C-alpha positions as CSV (number, residue, x, y, z in Angstrom):
1,X,87.4,115.7,172.5
2,X,83.8,115.4,173.7
3,X,81.4,115.7,170.7
4,X,78.0,115.1,172.2
5,X,76.5,118.6,171.9
6,X,78.2,119.1,168.6
7,X,76.6,116.1,167.1
8,X,73.2,117.2,168.4
9,X,73.6,120.6,166.8
10,X,75.0,119.5,163.5
11,X,72.0,116.8,163.3
12,X,69.6,119.6,163.9
13,X,71.3,121.7,161.2
14,X,71.6,119.0,158.6
15,X,67.8,117.9,159.0
16,X,66.8,121.4,158.6
17,X,68.2,121.3,155.1
18,X,67.4,117.9,154.3
19,X,65.0,115.5,156.3
20,X,66.2,112.4,154.3
21,X,69.0,112.1,156.7
22,X,69.7,109.2,159.3
23,X,73.0,109.2,161.5
24,X,71.6,106.6,164.0
25,X,72.4,103.6,161.6
26,X,74.4,100.5,161.9
27,X,76.3,100.8,158.7
28,X,80.1,99.7,158.0
29,X,82.0,102.4,156.4
30,X,85.3,102.1,154.5
31,X,87.4,105.0,153.5
32,X,90.2,106.2,151.2
33,X,91.1,109.7,150.4
34,X,92.2,111.8,147.3
35,X,94.2,115.0,147.0
36,X,95.9,115.0,150.4
37,X,98.2,117.8,150.4
38,X,98.9,117.6,154.0
39,X,99.1,121.4,154.3
40,X,97.4,124.1,152.1
41,X,99.3,127.3,152.0
42,X,101.2,129.9,149.9
43,X,104.8,129.0,148.9
44,X,106.9,130.9,146.6
45,X,104.1,133.2,145.4
46,X,101.5,130.9,144.7
47,X,99.3,128.2,146.2
48,X,101.0,124.9,147.0
49,X,98.4,122.7,145.5
50,X,96.2,123.6,142.3
51,X,93.0,125.2,143.8
52,X,90.6,122.7,141.7
53,X,92.0,119.8,143.5
54,X,89.9,119.6,146.5
55,X,90.6,116.9,149.4
56,X,87.8,114.2,149.5
57,X,87.3,111.5,152.2
58,X,85.1,108.7,151.3
59,X,84.3,105.3,149.8
60,X,81.7,102.7,150.1
61,X,79.2,101.8,152.9
62,X,77.3,98.8,153.8
63,X,74.1,98.4,155.7
64,X,74.5,94.7,156.6
65,X,77.0,92.5,158.0
66,X,80.3,92.5,156.1
67,X,79.6,90.8,152.8
68,X,82.0,88.1,151.4
69,X,82.7,89.2,147.9
70,X,86.0,87.6,147.5
71,X,84.7,85.6,144.3
72,X,83.1,88.7,143.0
73,X,86.1,90.8,143.4
74,X,88.4,88.3,141.7
75,X,85.9,88.4,138.8
76,X,86.1,92.2,138.8
77,X,89.7,92.4,138.7
78,X,89.7,89.9,135.7
79,X,87.2,91.9,133.9
80,X,89.3,95.1,134.6
81,X,92.6,93.1,133.4
82,X,94.3,94.0,136.7
83,X,97.8,92.3,136.6
84,X,97.8,89.3,139.0
85,X,101.1,90.4,140.5
86,X,99.4,93.5,141.8
87,X,98.5,93.4,145.7
88,X,95.7,95.7,145.1
89,X,93.4,97.5,142.7
90,X,93.6,101.3,142.8
91,X,92.2,104.3,140.7
92,X,94.9,104.7,138.6
93,X,94.7,101.2,137.3
94,X,91.3,101.9,135.8
95,X,92.1,105.5,134.8
96,X,95.7,106.4,134.1
97,X,97.6,109.2,135.7
98,X,97.0,112.5,134.2
99,X,93.8,111.5,132.9
100,X,90.8,113.8,133.3
101,X,87.3,113.4,134.3
102,X,85.8,113.0,130.9
103,X,88.4,110.7,129.8
104,X,87.7,108.5,133.0
105,X,84.1,108.3,132.7
106,X,84.5,107.2,129.0
107,X,86.6,104.4,130.1
108,X,85.3,101.1,129.7
109,X,87.1,99.9,133.0
110,X,85.2,102.8,135.0
111,X,81.8,101.9,133.2
112,X,82.2,98.3,134.0
113,X,83.4,99.0,137.8
114,X,80.2,101.5,138.2
115,X,77.8,98.9,136.7
116,X,79.3,96.2,139.1
117,X,78.7,98.5,142.0
118,X,75.0,99.0,141.0
119,X,74.4,95.3,141.1
120,X,75.6,95.0,144.7
121,X,74.3,96.2,148.2
122,X,77.0,98.7,148.4
123,X,76.6,102.5,148.6
124,X,78.8,105.5,148.2
125,X,79.6,108.0,150.8
126,X,81.9,111.1,150.8
127,X,83.0,114.5,152.3
128,X,84.2,117.1,150.2
129,X,86.5,119.8,151.6
130,X,87.2,122.8,149.3
131,X,90.7,124.0,150.2
132,X,90.4,127.6,148.9
133,X,86.9,128.0,150.2
134,X,87.7,126.9,153.6
135,X,91.0,129.1,153.5
136,X,88.7,132.3,153.5
137,X,85.8,131.5,155.7
138,X,87.9,133.2,158.7
139,X,87.7,136.7,157.0
140,X,83.8,136.7,157.0
141,X,83.6,135.3,160.3
142,X,85.8,137.9,161.8
143,X,83.7,140.5,160.2
144,X,80.3,139.5,161.3
145,X,78.5,136.9,163.3
146,X,75.6,136.0,161.2
147,X,72.6,134.3,163.1
148,X,71.5,132.7,159.6
149,X,74.1,130.2,158.5
150,X,72.7,130.5,154.9
151,X,73.6,134.2,154.9
152,X,77.0,133.5,156.3
153,X,77.6,131.0,153.5
154,X,76.3,133.4,150.8
155,X,79.0,135.9,151.9
156,X,81.8,133.1,152.1
157,X,80.9,132.0,148.8
158,X,81.0,135.6,147.6
159,X,84.5,136.3,148.6
160,X,85.4,132.8,147.1
161,X,84.2,133.9,143.8
162,X,86.6,137.1,143.8
163,X,89.6,135.0,145.1
164,X,89.1,132.3,142.8
165,X,88.7,134.6,139.8
166,X,91.6,136.7,140.6
167,X,93.8,134.3,142.6
168,X,97.1,135.9,141.7
169,X,96.3,139.4,142.9
170,X,94.8,138.2,146.2
171,X,97.9,135.9,147.0
172,X,99.8,139.2,146.7
173,X,97.5,140.9,149.3
174,X,97.8,137.6,151.4
175,X,101.6,137.6,151.3
176,X,101.8,141.4,152.0
177,X,99.8,140.9,155.3
178,X,100.9,137.4,156.1
179,X,97.3,136.0,156.0
180,X,96.0,134.3,158.0
181,X,98.2,135.8,160.6
182,X,96.9,139.3,160.5
183,X,98.3,141.7,163.2
184,X,95.6,143.9,165.0
185,X,97.1,147.1,163.7
186,X,97.3,145.9,160.2
187,X,93.7,144.4,160.0
188,X,92.1,147.8,158.3
189,X,94.8,147.9,155.7
190,X,94.2,144.5,154.9
191,X,90.5,144.9,154.5
192,X,91.1,147.9,152.3
193,X,93.4,146.0,150.0
194,X,90.6,143.4,149.6
195,X,88.2,146.1,148.8
196,X,90.3,147.7,146.3
197,X,90.8,144.3,144.6
198,X,87.2,143.4,144.6
199,X,86.3,146.9,143.1
200,X,88.9,146.2,140.6
201,X,87.0,143.4,139.3
202,X,84.9,144.3,136.1
203,X,81.1,144.1,136.8
204,X,80.8,141.7,133.8
205,X,82.8,139.3,135.5
206,X,81.2,138.8,138.7
207,X,78.0,140.1,140.3
208,X,77.2,141.3,143.9
209,X,80.4,142.9,144.4
210,X,78.7,145.7,146.3
211,X,77.1,143.6,148.9
212,X,80.6,142.2,149.7
213,X,82.2,145.6,149.7
214,X,79.7,147.0,152.0
215,X,80.2,144.0,154.5
216,X,83.8,144.7,154.6
217,X,83.6,148.4,154.7
218,X,81.1,148.4,157.6
219,X,83.0,146.1,159.8
220,X,86.7,146.7,158.8
221,X,87.4,148.4,162.3
222,X,86.5,145.4,164.3
223,X,89.3,143.1,165.7
224,X,89.7,140.2,163.3
225,X,89.5,137.6,165.9
226,X,89.9,134.6,163.8
227,X,92.8,136.2,161.9
228,X,95.2,136.7,164.7
229,X,97.9,134.3,166.3
230,X,97.9,132.0,163.2
231,X,100.8,130.9,161.2
232,X,101.9,133.2,158.2
233,X,100.4,131.8,155.0
234,X,99.4,128.7,156.2
235,X,95.6,128.0,155.4
236,X,95.0,124.4,156.2
237,X,97.1,122.3,158.5
238,X,95.3,119.0,159.0
239,X,92.3,116.8,157.7
240,X,91.8,114.7,160.9
241,X,88.5,116.6,161.6
242,X,86.8,115.0,158.5
243,X,88.0,111.5,159.9
244,X,86.7,112.4,163.4
245,X,83.4,113.8,162.1
246,X,82.0,110.7,160.8
247,X,83.2,108.5,163.7
248,X,81.1,110.6,166.0
249,X,78.3,111.6,163.6
250,X,77.6,107.7,162.8
251,X,78.6,106.4,166.2
252,X,76.4,103.5,165.9
253,X,78.3,102.5,162.9
254,X,81.8,101.0,162.4
255,X,84.6,102.7,160.4
256,X,87.5,101.3,158.5
257,X,90.0,103.9,157.3
258,X,92.9,103.4,154.8
259,X,96.2,103.8,157.1
260,X,97.2,107.5,157.1
261,X,100.1,108.0,159.5
262,X,99.9,111.7,159.8
263,X,96.1,111.5,160.7
264,X,96.7,108.5,163.0
265,X,99.3,110.6,164.9
266,X,97.1,113.7,165.0
267,X,93.8,112.1,166.1
268,X,92.8,112.6,170.0
269,X,90.2,110.3,171.8
270,X,86.8,110.9,170.8
271,X,83.9,111.0,173.4
272,X,80.2,111.5,173.4
273,X,78.7,112.1,176.8
274,X,81.9,110.9,178.4
275,X,81.8,107.4,176.4
276,X,85.0,106.6,174.7
277,X,84.3,105.9,171.0
278,X,86.3,102.8,169.7
279,X,84.1,102.3,166.5
280,X,87.1,102.9,164.1
281,X,90.3,101.5,163.0
282,X,93.0,101.9,160.2
283,X,93.7,99.1,157.9
284,X,96.1,98.4,155.1
285,X,94.4,98.9,151.7
286,X,96.0,95.7,150.3
287,X,94.3,93.7,152.9
288,X,90.8,95.1,152.4
289,X,88.6,94.7,149.4
290,X,86.3,97.5,150.3
291,X,89.0,100.1,150.9
292,X,90.3,99.3,147.4
293,X,87.0,99.9,146.1
294,X,86.9,103.3,148.2
295,X,90.3,104.5,146.5
296,X,88.5,104.1,143.0
297,X,85.4,105.9,144.3
298,X,87.1,108.9,145.7
299,X,89.5,109.2,142.8
300,X,86.6,109.5,140.3
301,X,84.8,111.9,142.6
302,X,88.1,114.0,142.9
303,X,88.3,114.1,138.9
304,X,84.6,115.1,139.0
305,X,85.2,118.2,141.4
306,X,88.4,119.3,139.5
307,X,86.2,119.3,136.0
308,X,83.3,121.2,137.4
309,X,85.1,123.9,139.8
310,X,86.2,126.0,136.6
311,X,82.8,125.8,135.0
312,X,80.7,129.0,135.4
313,X,77.4,128.5,137.2
314,X,75.4,129.8,134.2
315,X,77.3,127.2,132.0
316,X,76.9,124.0,134.0
317,X,73.5,123.3,132.6
318,X,75.0,123.0,129.1
319,X,77.8,120.4,130.0
320,X,75.8,117.3,129.4
321,X,74.8,118.2,125.8
322,X,78.3,118.7,125.1
323,X,79.5,115.2,125.8
324,X,79.9,112.4,123.4
325,X,77.9,109.3,123.9
326,X,80.7,107.3,125.6
327,X,80.9,110.2,128.2
328,X,77.3,110.4,128.7
329,X,77.0,106.5,129.3
330,X,79.7,106.7,132.1
331,X,78.1,109.7,133.6
332,X,74.8,108.2,133.7
333,X,76.2,105.2,135.7
334,X,77.8,107.7,138.2
335,X,74.6,109.6,138.6
336,X,72.8,106.2,139.1
337,X,75.0,105.2,142.0
338,X,75.1,108.5,143.7
339,X,71.4,108.7,143.6
340,X,71.0,105.1,144.8
341,X,73.3,106.0,147.8
342,X,71.4,109.3,148.5
343,X,68.0,107.3,148.3
344,X,69.5,104.9,150.9
345,X,70.3,107.7,153.3
346,X,71.0,111.3,152.6
347,X,73.6,111.6,155.1
348,X,76.1,109.5,153.1
349,X,76.4,112.8,151.0
350,X,78.5,115.6,152.7
351,X,79.2,118.5,150.2
352,X,81.3,121.5,150.8
353,X,79.5,124.7,152.0
354,X,80.6,126.4,149.0
355,X,77.3,127.1,147.3
356,X,78.7,127.6,143.9
357,X,80.4,124.2,143.8
358,X,77.2,122.7,145.6
359,X,75.0,124.2,142.8
360,X,77.2,122.8,139.9
361,X,77.6,119.5,141.5
362,X,73.8,119.2,142.0
363,X,73.0,120.5,138.7
364,X,75.3,118.0,136.7
365,X,74.5,115.0,139.1
366,X,70.8,116.1,138.9
367,X,70.4,116.2,142.7
368,X,68.4,119.6,142.0
369,X,65.6,117.4,140.7
370,X,65.3,115.0,143.6
């Protein structure tokens, strides 16, 4: 695909939100991913993946020539007590499977790793893809074309709140109408079922319901243009767009991705103004130290998102005070490395458009005070 115009529009939009962004940089990016469910859908009457486990693509970035850190990395492995027979370091070696975010950040291994990163000219980058949120956006986009993206995101987040809070009820509606593959003759009935479920939520649970109901009621007779000719109950069928996005947004940088065969098969040639971009390649993680570092970073960020998603907006400001000293020490290190990276270049940070998730992430990570 040709992305020249798309890139220009995105840069203009991003800089209208945050001027501390620079996409015309010569960095070296390394990537791994977490929570790759391949597809996100309804199966056997429920979501096939936990709604709190969001897909994250990210890792580490360098703004200089590739640094030779072999000796430092060997020292890091020794400090982390990584068995010599293991070919690579992975997040699970630092934070055991089944561990939650609070257990991870109180781990001495995680704290040593973050301290080690802080001492190096290494930065963190990430893209967060909220599966449930992006599964719902076409409903709002089919109802109304908003000239103001902030307003559009407000309504999309509002719908997300209701579906998140009452997921089982909405899954039944989606199954009944085969969402996101709604037939044109069934669309009004689909919207009316949504309204009924939103009305059924008590005022104490969620606010602003009347705004959302009014939007749906006013536009329910429109043809649901983004809800036609899709696949029954299939919400997300690929993540390759996130890979492609950084390649063309940071088109003067080079990108090393951990091998992901499904994505590699799906990706098409990427062009800007008819110039084919060749600034990326896929590597085996055990052959690349920086991809191994990326695995740890995205694993920790995945745990962070899973931790904050169930927390209510009004409660997020009290989280820090509820932590013990070990947890606070680990969290402070994570905040420092995230701020260090943001101060280097705000474009390294690419959050979800989910306003609630962004608010909680920014509050806990203190981005709201920058």
